C-alpha positions in Angstrom: -70.4 72.4 1.5 -68.7 74.7 -1.2 -66.9 72.1 -2.9 -67.5 68.1 -3.2 -64.8 66.0 -4.4 -66.3 62.2 -4.8 -66.0 58.6 -7.3 -68.8 58.0 -9.5 -69.8 54.9 -8.2 -69.6 56.9 -4.2 -71.3 59.7 -5.5 -73.9 57.4 -7.5 -73.9 55.7 -3.4 -75.0 58.3 -1.8 -77.5 59.8 -4.3 -79.4 56.6 -4.7 -79.6 57.0 -0.4 -81.5 60.5 -0.6 -77.5 61.5 1.4 -76.7 63.7 -1.1 -78.4 66.4 -3.2 -77.6 68.7 -6.3 -80.1 71.2 -6.6 -77.7 74.3 -5.2 -75.3 72.8 -7.5 -73.4 75.7 -10.8 -69.9 73.6 -11.2 -69.3 69.9 -12.8 -65.6 69.3 -13.2 -64.7 65.3 -14.6 -60.9 65.1 -13.2 -58.8 62.7 -15.6 -61.7 61.6 -18.2 -60.0 59.6 -19.6 -58.8 57.4 -17.4 -62.4 57.3 -16.6 -63.3 56.1 -19.7 -60.5 54.0 -19.3 -61.8 52.3 -16.3 -65.7 51.7 -17.5 -67.3 54.3 -15.5 -68.7 56.3 -18.2 -72.3 54.4 -17.6 -72.2 55.7 -13.7 -70.7 59.4 -15.3 -74.0 59.1 -17.8 -75.6 58.3 -14.2 -75.5 60.9 -12.7 -75.4 63.6 -15.6 -79.0 62.7 -15.2 -79.6 63.8 -11.6 -77.9 66.9 -12.3 -79.6 70.5 -12.6 -78.7 71.7 -16.9 -78.3 75.6 -16.0 -74.8 74.5 -14.6 -70.8 74.9 -16.1 -68.9 72.0 -17.4 -65.1 71.4 -17.1 -63.8 68.6 -18.4 -60.0 67.5 -17.7 -57.5 65.2 -20.3 -54.2 64.1 -20.0 -55.2 62.1 -23.3 -57.7 63.4 -26.2 -58.6 60.1 -27.5 -62.3 59.3 -29.5 -63.8 58.2 -26.0 -63.1 61.1 -24.4 -64.3 63.8 -27.3 -67.4 61.3 -27.7 -67.4 62.3 -23.8 -66.8 65.7 -23.3 -70.0 66.3 -26.7 -72.0 64.5 -23.7 -70.5 66.2 -20.8 -72.2 69.2 -22.3 -75.8 70.6 -23.0 -76.5 69.6 -26.5 -77.9 72.9 -26.5 -74.7 75.1 -26.1 -72.2 72.4 -27.9 -71.3 75.6 -29.8 -70.7 77.5 -27.5 -68.0 75.2 -25.7 -64.6 75.7 -25.2 -61.5 73.5 -26.0 -58.5 74.3 -24.0 -55.3 72.5 -25.5 -51.9 72.6 -24.0 -49.2 70.6 -24.9 -45.9 71.8 -22.5 -42.6 71.1 -23.4 -41.5 68.5 -21.8 -38.3 66.7 -23.3 -37.1 62.9 -22.9 -34.4 62.7 -20.2 -30.4 62.5 -22.0 -29.7 59.3 -19.4 -33.2 57.3 -21.2 -31.3 55.2 -24.0 -33.9 55.1 -27.0 -33.6 53.2 -29.8 -36.3 50.8 -32.2 -36.8 48.3 -34.1 -39.4 48.0 -37.3 -41.0 44.6 -37.6 -44.4 43.3 -39.3 -47.3 43.3 -36.9 -47.6 39.9 -37.5 -43.6 39.0 -35.6 -44.2 41.3 -32.7 -44.8 39.6 -30.3 -42.4 37.2 -31.6 -39.5 39.7 -31.3 -40.8 41.0 -27.6 -40.5 37.1 -26.5 -36.6 36.9 -28.6 -35.8 40.2 -26.8 -37.0 39.2 -23.7 -34.9 35.6 -23.9 -31.9 36.8 -25.8 -30.8 39.6 -24.0 -32.0 38.1 -20.4 -33.7 41.3 -19.5 -34.5 42.0 -15.7 -37.8 43.8 -15.7 -39.6 45.6 -18.4 -42.8 47.6 -18.7 -44.6 47.1 -22.1 -46.6 49.3 -23.0 -50.4 48.7 -25.2 -52.5 51.3 -26.3 -55.3 49.4 -25.9 -56.2 47.0 -23.0 -57.1 44.3 -25.1 -54.6 44.2 -27.0 -52.3 44.2 -23.4 -54.5 40.9 -22.4 -53.8 39.4 -25.1 -49.6 40.4 -25.0 -49.8 38.8 -21.9 -51.0 35.0 -23.3 -49.3 35.3 -26.3 -46.1 35.4 -24.0 -46.4 33.3 -21.3 -47.6 31.3 -24.5 -43.9 31.2 -25.3 -43.1 30.2 -21.7 -43.0 34.4 -20.4 -44.4 34.7 -17.4 -45.9 38.2 -17.5 -49.1 39.9 -16.6 -51.6 42.7 -17.5 -53.0 46.0 -15.4 -55.8 48.2 -17.4 -59.5 49.8 -17.4 -60.9 45.5 -16.6 -58.7 45.0 -14.1 -60.3 45.6 -10.2 -58.3 48.4 -8.3 -57.3 45.6 -5.3 -56.2 42.8 -8.4 -54.3 46.2 -9.6 -53.0 47.0 -6.3 -51.7 43.7 -6.1 -50.3 43.0 -9.5 -48.5 46.4 -9.2 -47.2 45.9 -5.9 -45.5 42.5 -7.5 -43.9 44.3 -9.9 -42.2 47.1 -7.7 -40.8 44.1 -5.3 -39.6 42.3 -8.4 -41.8 39.2 -7.7 -43.3 40.4 -11.7 -40.7 41.1 -14.0 -42.9 41.8 -17.8 -45.9 44.2 -16.8 -47.9 44.9 -19.7 -50.0 47.9 -19.2 -52.4 51.1 -21.2 -50.8 54.0 -21.0 -53.7 55.2 -19.1 -53.6 52.6 -16.3 -50.1 53.1 -15.6 -50.3 57.3 -15.1 -48.6 57.8 -11.9 -46.4 54.7 -11.9 -43.4 54.9 -9.8 -40.9 52.5 -9.7 -37.5 53.5 -8.4 -34.9 51.5 -10.8 -37.4 50.3 -14.0 -34.4 49.2 -16.6 -36.5 49.6 -19.3 -40.0 50.4 -21.2 -41.2 49.0 -24.6 -43.6 50.8 -27.0 -45.2 47.7 -28.4 -47.2 49.7 -29.2 -45.5 53.1 -30.3 -48.8 56.1 -29.5 -50.4 58.9 -31.2 -49.0 61.7 -29.5 -45.7 62.7 -28.4 -45.8 63.6 -24.9 -47.3 60.4 -24.2 -44.4 58.9 -26.2 -42.0 61.0 -23.6 -44.0 60.1 -20.5 -43.6 56.1 -20.8 -40.2 56.4 -21.9 -39.6 58.8 -18.7 -40.9 56.0 -16.3 -37.1 55.0 -16.6 -34.3 56.6 -15.9 -35.6 58.3 -12.8 -33.1 59.9 -9.9 -30.1 60.4 -12.5 -30.0 55.8 -13.3 -29.3 55.5 -16.9 -32.9 53.9 -18.5 -33.1 51.9 -22.0 -36.6 52.6 -24.5 -36.8 50.4 -26.6 -39.5 51.0 -29.7 -41.5 47.8 -31.9 -42.6 50.2 -35.2 -44.6 48.7 -38.3 -45.3 50.7 -41.1 -48.6 52.5 -39.5 -47.0 53.6 -37.0 -44.5 56.3 -38.8 -47.0 59.1 -39.4 -46.8 59.2 -35.2 -42.5 58.2 -35.8 -42.2 61.3 -37.6 -44.3 63.4 -34.8 -42.4 61.7 -31.4 -38.7 62.3 -33.4 -40.0 66.0 -34.2 -40.6 66.8 -30.9 -37.6 64.8 -29.7 -35.5 67.6 -32.4 -33.6 63.7 -33.2 -33.7 61.0 -35.0 -34.3 57.5 -33.1 -31.4 54.8 -33.4 -32.7 52.1 -36.0 -31.4 48.6 -35.0 -31.9 45.6 -36.9 -32.6 41.6 -35.4 -31.3 38.3 -36.9 -33.7 36.2 -37.9 -36.9 38.9 -38.3 -36.7 40.2 -41.7 -39.5 43.2 -42.4 -41.6 42.6 -44.9 -43.4 46.2 -45.1 -40.7 48.4 -44.3 -41.2 51.2 -42.5 -39.9 54.4 -44.6 -36.6 56.5 -43.4 -37.7 59.1 -41.0 -38.3 62.6 -41.3 -38.9 65.5 -39.5 -39.7 67.6 -41.1 -42.7 65.0 -42.7 -46.4 66.9 -41.9 -49.5 64.3 -40.7 -51.7 66.8 -41.7 -50.7 67.5 -45.4 -50.5 63.7 -46.1 -53.5 62.5 -45.6 
């Protein structure tokens, strides 16, 4: 065959059975690298690479370029050829839909989960997709919500595919009202009438912010996007607002005073010159 498309585990299984040989392989493509890293496939990928001919072309595709993905990309390439590797970055000019109401609340890190619980209860949210940056934060937040009487569940790289499908089905049917997810794990998630998304952790890249909030407001329906922003998020907030070309509305919530104030937004703020 000319082209073989496979998941890492199944590919290794076939190789172990000697049902598949890589002697004539010319090109190796690793697609959705960030998702594979998030799902814990790195060891399998290394085992596959060890079986391949040294003389080959490597192509790696990833929607986000995290430190873990960069490390994989370095290992993915022949160490003697790393200086010849090329990186191509494409940032499409994506915009947030006009029918999504965006607002944020500045908050201290140690009161984030209490604030989220307060919003869910006081504003009687019918449903919410809540984003965290790290998978361990997703599980931790679910536990914090449950301590306050709020039933939630999470999807991330440490959950099995069967478990994630079950949780997503519950969320889509409305049986589960609050779903906590990492951005990578939620990629491709399509909920027809999702009322709101919450950035519990603000993403590092503006493109990721736009993708996240695009989970609501589908098919012309109205949607709501809420972000909980602490002082350490200021640079990322400015980058997001610069991409949006507008300042996101800030709201204050009674009973949640902020000790470490987030500076006023600045569309001209330059992350590179303020390191």
